[in-house]
TISEKE-780016 format. One record per residue: z, y, x of N, C-alpha, C in turn; residue in one letter; residue number from 1. Coordinates in Angstrom, 2 decimals. Last residue first. Layout:
<rs>
n_c3,n_c2,n_c1,ca_c3,ca_c2,ca_c1,c_c3,c_c2,c_c1,type,seq
Z,Y,X,Z,Y,X,Z,Y,X,A,NUM
...
</rs>
This chain:
<rs>
n_c3,n_c2,n_c1,ca_c3,ca_c2,ca_c1,c_c3,c_c2,c_c1,type,seq
16.85,-3.42,-30.70,16.03,-3.92,-31.29,15.21,-3.15,-32.62,X,280
17.70,-0.87,-29.31,16.59,-1.82,-28.39,16.22,-2.76,-29.87,X,279
18.33,1.41,-31.37,18.79,0.44,-31.04,17.80,0.13,-29.97,X,278
19.14,5.40,-32.00,18.13,4.54,-32.24,18.35,2.82,-30.71,X,277
22.28,6.36,-30.64,20.89,6.29,-32.38,20.39,5.27,-32.89,X,276
23.27,6.55,-28.93,24.06,7.36,-29.98,23.05,6.63,-30.29,X,275
22.14,4.07,-27.59,23.39,4.25,-27.95,24.41,4.93,-28.78,X,274
19.39,6.10,-25.83,20.08,4.49,-26.56,21.20,4.33,-26.24,X,273
17.56,8.49,-27.17,18.50,8.54,-26.36,18.87,6.61,-26.99,X,272
14.64,10.04,-26.71,14.72,8.76,-27.34,16.23,7.93,-26.78,X,271
13.18,11.96,-26.01,13.27,12.05,-27.48,14.16,10.82,-27.81,X,270
9.80,9.29,-25.62,11.12,10.93,-24.79,11.78,11.32,-26.22,X,269
8.90,6.59,-23.93,8.96,7.20,-25.24,10.26,8.48,-25.24,X,268
5.65,5.74,-22.82,7.21,6.33,-22.49,8.00,7.44,-23.87,X,267
4.54,3.09,-21.45,4.55,3.27,-22.32,5.71,4.57,-22.18,X,266
1.96,1.54,-19.14,3.18,1.61,-19.57,3.64,3.30,-20.89,X,265
-0.41,1.31,-18.90,0.05,1.03,-20.16,1.34,0.61,-19.54,X,264
-2.08,3.27,-17.15,-1.83,1.58,-16.38,-1.09,1.16,-17.59,X,263
-1.56,5.73,-18.27,-2.75,4.79,-18.22,-2.78,3.69,-17.74,X,262
1.01,6.19,-17.22,0.58,5.90,-19.09,-1.02,4.72,-19.04,X,261
0.35,6.74,-14.29,1.22,5.21,-14.78,1.42,4.91,-16.33,X,260
-0.62,8.94,-15.13,-1.19,7.85,-13.89,-0.78,6.80,-14.54,X,259
0.93,10.75,-15.98,-0.18,10.29,-17.01,-1.47,8.86,-16.09,X,258
2.75,11.23,-13.93,3.46,10.38,-15.52,2.23,9.85,-16.05,X,257
0.44,12.12,-12.10,1.93,11.29,-12.03,1.73,10.31,-13.17,X,256
0.67,14.38,-13.76,-0.81,13.97,-12.74,-0.01,12.48,-12.89,X,255
3.10,16.26,-14.33,2.06,15.14,-15.01,1.14,14.70,-14.99,X,254
3.67,17.31,-11.38,4.80,15.35,-12.40,3.70,15.47,-13.21,X,253
1.75,19.22,-11.15,1.22,17.99,-10.96,2.94,16.62,-10.97,X,252
2.60,20.81,-13.17,1.31,19.94,-13.69,1.54,18.74,-13.04,X,251
5.12,21.77,-12.89,4.96,20.54,-14.18,3.91,19.86,-13.80,X,250
5.70,21.80,-9.39,5.07,22.22,-10.80,5.08,21.31,-11.61,X,249
7.50,22.26,-7.14,7.45,20.84,-7.86,6.43,20.80,-9.18,X,248
8.90,24.46,-6.21,8.82,23.42,-5.61,7.62,22.20,-6.05,X,247
8.81,25.83,-8.71,8.26,26.37,-6.84,8.05,25.52,-6.38,X,246
9.80,25.00,-10.10,8.92,24.62,-10.47,8.09,24.86,-9.80,X,245
13.08,23.25,-9.16,12.20,24.22,-9.63,11.14,23.80,-9.64,X,244
14.40,19.69,-10.55,13.65,20.04,-9.72,12.55,22.24,-9.93,X,243
15.50,19.30,-12.97,15.88,19.61,-11.76,15.63,20.18,-10.35,X,242
13.62,18.12,-14.97,14.78,19.01,-15.06,15.40,19.38,-14.02,X,241
12.04,15.91,-13.33,11.09,17.65,-14.42,12.31,18.72,-15.05,X,240
12.87,15.09,-11.78,12.51,15.74,-11.35,11.70,16.45,-12.27,X,239
15.39,13.75,-13.36,15.25,15.40,-12.37,14.16,16.06,-12.12,X,238
13.09,12.39,-15.75,14.05,13.05,-15.49,14.57,14.15,-14.92,X,237
10.38,12.30,-17.00,10.34,12.81,-15.71,11.87,12.84,-15.07,X,236
8.93,13.90,-19.78,9.75,12.18,-19.49,9.98,13.31,-17.78,X,235
11.12,15.33,-22.27,10.04,15.85,-21.36,10.28,14.22,-20.98,X,234
13.55,15.93,-24.26,12.15,15.95,-24.92,10.82,15.50,-23.76,X,233
15.54,13.05,-23.22,15.32,13.88,-22.96,13.89,14.44,-23.55,X,232
15.94,9.89,-23.16,17.69,10.72,-23.90,16.67,12.34,-23.99,X,231
13.86,7.71,-23.07,14.13,8.84,-22.20,14.84,9.75,-23.38,X,230
12.92,4.79,-22.42,13.18,5.05,-22.82,13.51,6.68,-22.60,X,229
9.64,2.74,-21.76,10.63,3.41,-21.29,11.32,4.13,-22.25,X,228
8.27,-0.54,-22.04,8.36,0.08,-22.28,9.70,1.84,-21.59,X,227
5.84,-2.98,-20.61,6.89,-1.81,-20.83,7.24,-0.64,-21.75,X,226
4.57,-6.05,-20.11,4.74,-4.73,-21.21,6.24,-4.17,-21.24,X,225
3.97,-6.98,-17.23,5.34,-7.20,-18.11,4.77,-6.33,-18.94,X,224
2.39,-8.03,-15.17,2.11,-8.12,-16.06,2.88,-8.17,-17.60,X,223
3.19,-6.70,-12.30,3.47,-8.37,-12.28,3.15,-8.38,-13.99,X,222
2.94,-3.77,-12.98,2.03,-4.85,-12.19,2.01,-5.67,-12.13,X,221
5.00,-3.42,-14.81,3.77,-3.69,-15.23,2.62,-4.64,-14.42,X,220
7.28,-3.71,-12.68,6.96,-4.10,-13.92,5.74,-4.28,-14.21,X,219
6.33,-1.64,-11.25,6.65,-2.46,-10.67,6.36,-3.73,-11.89,X,218
6.47,0.58,-12.80,5.29,0.17,-12.44,5.50,-1.16,-11.64,X,217
9.37,0.32,-14.08,7.76,-0.35,-15.01,6.46,-0.63,-14.14,X,216
10.37,1.30,-11.47,10.65,-0.19,-12.29,9.60,-0.56,-13.24,X,215
9.46,3.80,-11.50,9.33,3.31,-10.46,9.43,1.02,-10.53,X,214
10.87,4.94,-13.75,9.38,4.87,-13.41,8.85,3.45,-12.56,X,213
13.46,4.87,-13.23,13.09,4.38,-14.05,11.22,4.09,-13.85,X,212
13.65,6.19,-10.90,13.85,4.71,-10.57,13.86,3.97,-11.39,X,211
13.09,8.81,-11.51,12.02,7.91,-9.98,12.34,6.74,-10.66,X,210
13.63,8.42,-14.73,13.36,9.35,-14.21,12.32,8.72,-12.30,X,209
13.80,7.83,-17.46,12.15,8.14,-16.88,11.94,8.82,-15.57,X,208
15.46,5.30,-18.86,15.74,7.07,-18.36,14.54,6.75,-17.68,X,207
15.75,1.85,-19.75,16.41,3.53,-19.83,15.99,4.36,-19.13,X,206
13.10,-0.25,-20.08,14.16,0.86,-19.54,14.68,2.19,-19.86,X,205
12.48,-3.15,-21.92,12.51,-1.46,-21.85,13.44,-1.63,-20.70,X,204
9.73,-5.39,-22.14,10.68,-4.56,-21.34,10.71,-3.52,-21.64,X,203
8.91,-8.85,-22.91,8.93,-6.80,-23.61,9.59,-6.66,-22.52,X,202
7.04,-11.63,-22.54,8.70,-10.68,-22.75,7.85,-9.33,-22.77,X,201
4.71,-12.35,-22.27,4.64,-12.30,-23.62,6.56,-11.14,-23.24,X,200
2.23,-11.07,-19.32,3.87,-12.21,-19.74,3.43,-11.51,-21.60,X,199
0.55,-10.30,-18.99,-0.11,-11.62,-18.64,1.28,-12.35,-19.24,X,198
-2.03,-7.42,-19.20,-0.55,-8.09,-19.94,-1.00,-9.48,-20.10,X,197
-3.32,-5.64,-17.06,-3.73,-6.63,-17.77,-2.30,-7.36,-18.68,X,196
-3.60,-1.85,-16.65,-3.19,-3.39,-16.45,-2.98,-4.60,-17.05,X,195
-6.26,0.12,-17.84,-4.76,-0.30,-18.17,-4.32,-1.84,-17.57,X,194
-7.57,1.58,-14.27,-7.98,1.34,-16.24,-6.25,0.40,-16.15,X,193
-6.97,5.31,-13.61,-7.19,3.69,-13.45,-7.00,2.90,-14.69,X,192
-8.60,8.51,-13.46,-6.68,7.60,-13.55,-7.58,6.65,-13.58,X,191
-7.95,10.94,-10.54,-9.24,9.80,-11.44,-8.09,9.04,-11.89,X,190
-8.70,12.89,-7.83,-8.12,13.18,-9.67,-9.03,12.25,-10.75,X,189
-8.44,13.63,-5.04,-8.70,12.94,-5.71,-8.25,12.41,-7.06,X,188
-6.97,16.56,-3.67,-8.61,16.09,-3.43,-9.38,14.98,-4.66,X,187
-4.87,15.70,-4.16,-5.31,16.70,-4.54,-6.70,16.57,-5.03,X,186
-3.56,13.70,-2.58,-3.60,13.77,-4.12,-3.99,14.52,-4.80,X,185
-3.99,14.54,-0.06,-5.13,13.75,-0.53,-5.15,13.38,-2.10,X,184
-2.48,16.03,-0.04,-3.87,16.45,0.68,-4.55,15.27,-0.42,X,183
-0.22,14.61,0.13,-0.55,15.94,-0.58,-1.95,16.40,-0.82,X,182
-0.27,13.21,2.73,-0.33,12.74,1.41,-0.09,14.27,-0.08,X,181
-0.38,15.30,4.21,-1.34,14.55,3.81,-1.58,13.79,2.80,X,180
2.72,16.36,4.13,1.43,17.46,3.69,0.42,16.20,3.37,X,179
3.20,13.91,5.19,3.53,14.13,3.88,2.70,15.46,3.54,X,178
3.13,14.14,7.82,2.17,12.78,6.79,2.12,13.19,6.00,X,177
1.88,15.23,10.38,2.21,15.88,8.87,2.18,15.41,7.81,X,176
3.51,13.85,12.89,1.90,13.84,12.82,2.58,14.60,11.13,X,175
5.35,15.69,15.56,5.24,14.34,14.87,4.12,14.57,13.34,X,174
4.70,16.95,18.24,5.03,17.23,17.24,4.48,15.99,16.23,X,173
3.61,15.76,21.05,4.00,17.39,20.99,4.29,17.20,19.45,X,172
4.84,13.93,22.63,4.34,13.92,22.47,4.22,15.48,22.89,X,171
6.67,12.64,20.59,7.47,12.74,21.85,6.01,12.88,23.08,X,170
5.98,12.59,18.62,6.97,13.89,18.95,6.71,13.68,19.94,X,169
4.53,10.62,17.69,3.42,11.16,18.11,4.28,12.42,18.76,X,168
6.14,8.45,16.90,5.89,8.41,17.83,5.08,9.50,18.54,X,167
8.27,9.56,13.75,6.53,9.15,14.20,6.35,9.76,15.84,X,166
10.32,9.86,12.11,10.20,8.76,13.30,8.58,8.85,13.86,X,165
10.17,11.53,11.25,10.88,11.93,11.26,10.79,10.92,12.86,X,164
7.94,11.24,9.37,7.63,12.24,10.17,8.93,12.30,11.06,X,163
9.57,9.57,7.59,8.37,8.59,7.71,7.82,10.50,9.47,X,162
11.00,10.97,5.70,11.83,10.22,6.67,10.40,9.40,8.02,X,161
10.45,12.99,3.90,9.86,12.65,4.49,10.15,11.14,6.53,X,160
11.48,14.02,1.68,12.27,14.09,2.63,11.58,13.76,4.06,X,159
9.48,15.10,-0.63,9.62,13.89,-0.08,10.65,14.44,0.57,X,158
7.94,16.93,-2.40,9.33,16.88,-2.30,10.12,15.73,-1.34,X,157
5.27,16.48,-2.42,6.21,17.81,-2.02,7.62,17.81,-2.25,X,156
4.05,13.86,-2.49,3.85,14.69,-1.19,4.15,16.36,-1.62,X,155
6.02,12.89,-4.36,6.55,12.67,-2.66,5.68,13.39,-2.02,X,154
4.00,13.50,-6.51,5.37,13.66,-5.99,5.90,14.21,-5.05,X,153
1.67,11.75,-5.81,1.95,13.38,-5.64,2.86,14.33,-5.62,X,152
2.77,9.38,-5.92,2.03,9.73,-4.39,2.46,11.40,-4.81,X,151
4.45,7.28,-7.20,4.73,9.15,-7.76,4.03,9.81,-6.27,X,150
4.30,4.59,-6.35,4.19,4.92,-8.24,3.61,6.69,-7.87,X,149
2.98,2.93,-3.38,4.09,4.39,-3.92,3.41,4.72,-5.68,X,148
2.19,1.35,-2.53,3.23,0.70,-2.10,4.25,1.94,-3.11,X,147
-0.94,1.19,-3.77,-0.07,0.62,-3.21,1.30,-0.12,-2.81,X,146
-1.15,4.28,-3.23,-0.54,3.55,-4.48,-0.36,2.20,-4.48,X,145
-2.21,4.24,-0.17,-0.84,4.40,-0.88,-0.38,4.29,-2.11,X,144
-4.56,3.34,-1.16,-3.55,1.84,-0.03,-2.37,3.14,-0.42,X,143
-5.50,5.30,-2.69,-5.67,3.88,-3.23,-4.66,2.69,-2.42,X,142
-6.06,7.28,-0.99,-5.26,7.43,-1.76,-4.89,6.35,-2.63,X,141
-7.71,6.03,1.00,-6.52,6.44,1.01,-5.64,6.68,0.00,X,140
-10.10,6.02,-0.62,-9.44,4.73,0.00,-8.21,5.89,0.47,X,139
-10.44,8.91,-0.90,-10.44,7.84,-2.59,-9.66,6.92,-1.66,X,138
-11.32,9.89,1.73,-9.70,10.30,1.04,-9.66,9.38,-0.53,X,137
-11.88,9.41,3.67,-12.73,8.39,3.06,-11.17,9.06,1.92,X,136
-12.31,10.90,5.92,-13.25,12.01,4.99,-13.09,10.24,4.04,X,135
-11.19,9.89,8.45,-12.69,9.58,7.96,-13.66,10.03,7.31,X,134
-8.64,11.07,9.01,-9.45,11.38,9.07,-10.67,11.24,9.13,X,133
-7.84,9.81,6.10,-8.62,10.80,5.98,-9.01,11.34,7.03,X,132
-7.58,7.12,7.03,-8.73,7.04,6.48,-9.17,8.38,5.77,X,131
-5.52,7.43,8.90,-6.91,7.39,9.52,-7.56,7.49,8.33,X,130
-3.75,7.86,7.20,-4.08,8.43,8.04,-5.31,8.64,8.92,X,129
-3.34,5.49,5.42,-4.21,6.73,5.39,-4.69,8.00,5.90,X,128
-2.50,3.95,8.13,-3.45,3.57,7.22,-3.97,4.72,6.30,X,127
0.09,5.03,8.77,-1.09,5.59,9.97,-2.28,4.78,9.78,X,126
1.48,4.57,6.85,1.02,6.13,6.65,-0.15,6.06,7.75,X,125
2.49,2.88,3.63,0.94,2.16,5.27,0.10,3.52,5.75,X,124
4.98,2.17,3.16,4.18,2.75,2.20,3.44,2.88,3.98,X,123
7.83,1.97,2.20,7.17,1.00,2.89,5.29,1.58,2.47,X,122
9.60,2.97,0.81,8.62,2.71,-0.12,7.76,1.41,0.73,X,121
11.18,4.63,2.78,12.17,4.12,1.95,10.65,2.92,1.00,X,120
9.93,4.67,5.57,9.42,5.01,4.96,10.24,3.76,4.27,X,119
10.46,2.85,8.54,11.31,4.44,7.92,11.20,5.12,6.65,X,118
8.09,1.85,8.88,9.47,1.18,8.70,10.62,2.31,8.45,X,117
6.15,3.80,8.70,6.26,1.95,8.34,7.54,2.06,7.67,X,116
6.15,4.79,11.55,6.37,5.38,9.77,6.96,5.00,9.32,X,115
6.32,2.67,13.28,7.84,3.51,12.87,7.91,3.93,11.55,X,114
4.05,0.18,12.31,4.73,1.56,12.91,5.98,1.78,12.65,X,113
5.48,-3.72,13.25,4.59,-2.03,11.57,4.76,-1.28,12.11,X,112
3.89,-7.02,13.82,4.21,-6.04,14.11,4.78,-3.84,12.78,X,111
3.52,-9.52,13.90,4.25,-9.47,12.66,4.71,-7.50,13.26,X,110
0.18,-10.44,15.58,2.38,-10.14,15.40,2.32,-9.99,14.01,X,109
-2.32,-9.28,14.87,-2.01,-10.68,15.60,-0.05,-10.04,15.43,X,108
-3.22,-8.28,12.18,-3.72,-9.96,12.57,-2.93,-10.04,13.59,X,107
-0.91,-7.90,9.66,-1.43,-7.76,10.80,-2.14,-8.47,11.92,X,106
-1.22,-8.01,6.08,-1.50,-8.46,6.89,-1.39,-8.35,8.72,X,105
-1.99,-6.66,4.47,-1.43,-6.39,4.84,-0.90,-7.12,5.91,X,104
-5.97,-6.18,3.73,-4.31,-7.48,3.51,-3.88,-6.63,4.22,X,103
-7.35,-4.13,4.33,-7.59,-4.17,2.66,-6.19,-5.46,2.62,X,102
-6.31,-2.52,6.59,-7.54,-2.92,6.74,-6.72,-3.65,5.49,X,101
-4.90,-1.13,8.14,-5.84,-0.12,7.37,-6.29,-0.99,6.81,X,100
-2.94,-1.97,9.66,-2.07,-1.55,8.77,-3.34,-1.17,7.68,X,99
-4.26,-3.10,12.65,-3.73,-4.75,11.24,-3.52,-3.17,9.81,X,98
-4.26,-1.25,14.16,-4.73,-1.81,13.99,-5.19,-2.06,12.32,X,97
-1.49,0.03,14.58,-2.17,0.66,13.96,-3.83,0.01,12.96,X,96
0.33,-1.70,15.99,-0.10,-2.02,14.62,-0.85,-0.81,13.67,X,95
1.60,-1.54,18.79,1.85,-0.07,17.78,1.24,-0.46,16.16,X,94
0.46,-2.77,21.86,0.89,-3.26,19.60,1.47,-2.62,18.86,X,93
-1.08,-1.60,22.90,0.33,-1.63,22.78,1.38,-1.85,22.11,X,92
-3.74,-3.34,24.92,-2.89,-2.84,23.38,-1.64,-2.98,23.72,X,91
-4.33,-3.65,27.47,-4.48,-2.20,26.99,-3.73,-1.65,25.50,X,90
-4.38,-6.24,27.68,-3.76,-5.61,28.89,-3.47,-4.32,28.32,X,89
-6.08,-6.71,25.51,-4.50,-7.38,25.23,-3.83,-6.39,26.42,X,88
-8.56,-5.63,24.30,-8.55,-5.95,25.37,-6.60,-6.40,25.06,X,87
-10.68,-7.19,22.24,-9.56,-6.52,22.25,-9.24,-5.72,23.56,X,86
-13.89,-6.50,20.29,-13.27,-7.95,21.21,-12.10,-6.56,21.61,X,85
-16.42,-7.46,18.13,-15.31,-6.62,18.18,-14.38,-7.21,19.11,X,84
-20.20,-7.78,18.23,-18.64,-8.54,18.83,-17.88,-7.50,19.16,X,83
-22.55,-6.78,18.69,-21.91,-6.58,17.72,-20.44,-6.73,17.89,X,82
-24.04,-7.69,20.59,-23.87,-8.75,19.89,-23.04,-7.94,18.80,X,81
-23.74,-5.14,22.90,-25.41,-6.53,23.40,-25.23,-7.89,21.56,X,80
-22.00,-3.91,22.95,-22.94,-3.52,22.39,-23.72,-5.37,22.10,X,79
-18.94,-4.65,21.17,-19.60,-4.94,22.53,-21.36,-4.92,21.90,X,78
-16.47,-2.14,20.65,-17.89,-3.26,20.34,-18.67,-3.28,20.87,X,77
-12.80,-2.45,20.96,-14.03,-1.56,21.40,-15.25,-2.56,20.64,X,76
-9.32,-1.25,21.48,-10.70,-2.18,20.41,-12.00,-1.03,20.65,X,75
-8.41,0.80,23.23,-7.69,-1.18,23.05,-8.90,-1.96,22.43,X,74
-7.09,2.85,22.80,-8.38,2.73,23.03,-8.60,1.15,23.82,X,73
-4.51,3.68,21.89,-4.57,2.96,23.46,-6.24,2.48,23.57,X,72
-4.63,3.81,19.24,-3.84,4.66,19.54,-4.83,4.35,21.12,X,71
-6.94,3.12,16.93,-6.29,2.72,17.45,-6.22,3.55,18.97,X,70
-8.79,4.26,15.17,-7.69,4.74,15.21,-6.90,4.03,16.08,X,69
-11.17,3.38,15.88,-11.57,4.65,15.76,-9.84,4.90,16.05,X,68
-11.12,0.22,15.60,-11.04,0.77,16.98,-10.76,2.62,16.99,X,67
-10.34,0.51,12.75,-9.47,-0.21,14.12,-9.79,0.14,15.53,X,66
-13.05,0.72,11.81,-12.01,1.86,11.45,-10.52,1.23,12.40,X,65
-15.73,-0.55,12.61,-14.18,-0.90,12.76,-13.49,0.28,13.40,X,64
-19.21,-0.55,11.68,-18.01,0.52,11.78,-16.47,0.23,11.84,X,63
-19.36,-3.89,11.02,-20.63,-2.64,11.43,-19.49,-1.21,12.64,X,62
-16.58,-5.46,11.81,-17.24,-4.70,10.87,-18.46,-4.14,11.66,X,61
-15.35,-8.06,12.84,-16.48,-7.32,13.34,-17.46,-6.47,12.77,X,60
-13.20,-9.22,10.65,-14.60,-9.45,10.80,-16.39,-9.22,11.54,X,59
-10.96,-11.46,11.65,-11.63,-9.81,12.67,-12.89,-10.40,11.48,X,58
-9.31,-12.97,9.21,-9.23,-12.83,10.66,-10.25,-11.10,10.70,X,57
-7.93,-15.14,7.02,-8.14,-13.07,7.12,-7.70,-13.21,9.40,X,56
-8.77,-17.09,4.23,-9.08,-16.69,6.08,-8.98,-15.24,6.24,X,55
-7.49,-17.64,1.20,-7.81,-17.14,2.03,-7.84,-16.81,3.53,X,54
-6.83,-20.13,-0.70,-6.26,-20.14,0.30,-7.40,-18.96,0.75,X,53
-4.88,-20.57,-4.38,-6.42,-19.71,-2.87,-5.28,-19.90,-1.95,X,52
-4.00,-22.39,-6.83,-3.34,-21.84,-5.06,-4.92,-21.27,-5.09,X,51
-2.29,-22.08,-10.05,-3.44,-21.95,-9.37,-3.62,-21.74,-7.98,X,50
-1.34,-23.26,-13.24,-0.97,-23.01,-11.76,-2.44,-22.96,-11.06,X,49
-0.11,-24.38,-16.07,-1.25,-23.41,-15.29,-0.66,-22.70,-14.05,X,48
2.44,-24.74,-16.51,1.72,-26.10,-15.81,0.08,-25.66,-15.62,X,47
3.45,-22.75,-13.64,3.58,-24.27,-14.80,3.13,-24.71,-15.68,X,46
1.96,-19.73,-13.57,2.92,-20.56,-14.25,3.03,-22.12,-14.71,X,45
0.17,-17.67,-11.47,0.31,-18.49,-12.54,1.97,-19.49,-12.79,X,44
-0.94,-18.41,-8.36,-0.75,-18.12,-9.50,-0.56,-18.25,-10.70,X,43
-0.08,-18.15,-4.43,-0.20,-19.16,-6.29,0.00,-17.83,-7.27,X,42
-2.29,-17.98,-2.00,-1.47,-17.40,-3.02,-1.76,-18.07,-4.46,X,41
-2.21,-17.95,1.47,-1.77,-18.76,0.88,-0.75,-18.17,-0.55,X,40
-3.34,-17.08,4.69,-2.82,-16.42,3.32,-2.79,-17.32,2.36,X,39
-4.17,-17.18,7.31,-4.27,-18.04,6.12,-3.55,-17.98,5.57,X,38
-5.15,-15.25,10.14,-3.96,-15.55,9.24,-4.71,-16.64,8.13,X,37
-5.46,-15.33,13.70,-6.26,-15.96,12.72,-5.04,-15.68,11.33,X,36
-4.02,-13.85,16.21,-5.73,-13.51,15.88,-6.33,-13.88,14.16,X,35
-0.70,-14.68,15.49,-2.07,-15.25,15.60,-2.77,-14.01,15.23,X,34
3.00,-14.61,15.95,1.45,-14.03,16.41,0.26,-14.91,16.51,X,33
5.34,-16.68,15.41,3.92,-15.83,14.15,2.55,-14.93,14.72,X,32
5.15,-18.26,17.96,6.15,-17.81,16.91,4.90,-17.75,16.34,X,31
4.15,-19.67,21.05,4.68,-19.49,20.41,5.11,-19.08,19.54,X,30
1.31,-17.44,22.82,2.94,-18.57,22.69,2.90,-18.44,21.84,X,29
-2.18,-18.15,23.35,-0.69,-17.10,22.15,0.04,-17.96,22.45,X,28
-4.41,-18.38,24.22,-3.41,-18.75,25.03,-1.86,-18.01,24.80,X,27
-6.87,-19.01,22.71,-6.37,-17.54,23.55,-4.98,-17.36,24.40,X,26
-6.81,-22.13,22.34,-7.91,-21.14,22.85,-7.66,-19.51,23.87,X,25
-3.98,-22.17,20.28,-4.46,-23.03,22.22,-5.27,-21.91,23.26,X,24
-5.12,-20.12,18.86,-4.02,-20.08,19.23,-3.68,-20.81,20.31,X,23
-7.42,-21.65,17.42,-7.28,-20.38,17.95,-6.01,-19.79,19.00,X,22
-6.06,-24.22,16.43,-7.16,-23.74,17.52,-7.18,-22.39,18.46,X,21
-4.25,-23.36,14.66,-3.41,-23.51,15.45,-4.75,-23.28,16.99,X,20
-6.43,-21.55,13.13,-5.09,-20.76,13.71,-4.91,-21.56,14.87,X,19
-7.35,-24.32,12.56,-8.31,-22.67,12.42,-7.56,-22.38,13.71,X,18
-5.76,-25.40,10.12,-6.35,-26.05,12.17,-6.58,-25.30,12.88,X,17
-4.75,-25.04,8.30,-4.05,-24.07,9.62,-4.61,-24.38,11.23,X,16
-5.83,-25.56,5.80,-4.75,-26.57,6.55,-4.04,-26.03,7.93,X,15
-6.26,-24.77,3.55,-4.89,-23.95,3.79,-4.14,-25.41,4.94,X,14
-8.64,-25.10,2.41,-8.33,-26.17,2.64,-6.60,-25.36,3.07,X,13
-11.99,-24.24,1.80,-10.56,-23.35,2.99,-9.42,-24.41,1.85,X,12
-13.85,-23.34,0.35,-14.10,-25.05,0.99,-12.21,-24.77,1.88,X,11
-14.10,-21.16,-0.53,-13.96,-21.59,-1.47,-13.90,-23.58,-1.20,X,10
-14.86,-19.34,1.72,-13.47,-19.40,1.10,-13.26,-20.71,0.47,X,9
-16.95,-20.26,4.32,-16.65,-20.33,2.80,-15.43,-20.52,2.26,X,8
-17.23,-17.02,6.41,-16.45,-18.15,6.31,-16.46,-18.55,4.91,X,7
-19.50,-16.34,9.01,-19.13,-16.47,8.22,-17.85,-17.66,7.47,X,6
-18.29,-13.34,11.64,-18.13,-14.90,10.86,-18.25,-15.05,9.87,X,5
-21.55,-12.10,13.77,-19.52,-11.63,13.22,-19.90,-13.96,12.09,X,4
-24.01,-10.45,15.26,-23.16,-11.10,14.86,-21.77,-11.40,14.25,X,3
-26.61,-8.16,15.53,-24.87,-7.98,15.08,-24.16,-9.61,14.80,X,2
-28.45,-6.49,17.84,-27.58,-7.95,16.86,-26.72,-7.57,16.62,X,1
</rs>
């Protein structure tokens, strides 16, 4: 027998009564920690605004990945009814369980793993490592791409501060986080669908280096039509002309550039601004 929650999301009003009752039942102290989250999201602009509330709690999965990645073995599945339970005495609050879910909110508390804190992009390293361990390479890459526009590049030339912060080194040596990212990007080769354009303002970005590409990626995710103007005959800035091929092969850089172009980002090379064409 498998028990679990059924929540009619369309009827949730965001009153947070369930969260208050849960904290009271489990004697959770005052503060942000909670076994239940209600995530409120606003979309659109006045007067076309929409508000949605998402109930986020344990769904008692048939094959809970949180139990697999928990380093303290504090999470288990009860055989008689399939309920996922957490031994709070064993829990070390490493946040390994929370970051591999589809939502970035961690079920209990607001902790982040040391590797995620150390990463300038805030990539959920523990999450994609857990997915790689289960052979879910596509899902791992999707999780990486939530925070990182150039995963193939960063799988080769990143300074990987995440590994410096990795707690595994207290036992033997840090997990090879960057190499696992490289492995995943080499295993999954796919192009995305174009992102929808929801904004009327056009955005021009000067320079197609890492900063320009990251800015264009963020703008595209928010619905802005974006064009990058690059003075050089090739895109990528110093990634293309400053790093030797043996460290960053050109085809690897092109892989990430093609992905960004598939999202709808336009890149115009041989287009210096200030000495010839203008943005008008």
